C-alpha angles and dihedrals in degrees: 000000000000132000126194137216120201108221096181129244098285140002104304094242091057128082115240134204109281121239110253096032117128108267091015096142093054097041093044090053092050091050093048091049090051090049093051090050090050093047087053093050090050100043103018127241117330112270119238115296090027131097137176107218142171112243133195114223129191118232133169090262096045140284119322132196123231139166116249132179113224112204146168109248090201092059116078098205091047093049094044090051092051095048093045089054089051100044104026102031120128118285094208138020115279118229093262092055090048094050091048094050093047089051092049092048090052093048089055095056 
C-alpha cells in the first residue's frame, strides 16, 4: 500500500508560476524538478519504497503540477522521509536551485 503527501510546487516561501499563465505547464514542471532536486540535496535520496514525483492535479481552473512524496506507511524509513519532507523541507530555494531555474529560463528565451 502507498500513501502520498503533497509537498506543493515549490518551497512554501517562494512564489510559483500561476495556473493559467502562458507557458504554465513547462515552467511548473521546471519548478517541480528543481524542488525535487533540492529536497534530495537536503534529505538525501529517497529510501526504498519512497519516491518524490511530479503529480498533475485537477482544479476548477485547470490542471496544476505539484511535488508529492509517495511512501509506504508500513515502512518506518519511508514514512519518516515523507514526513520530514513535509514538515522540515526548505522554506526557500537554495543557491543551486536558483541558478538552475535562471539558466533554464534563459535557455527558453
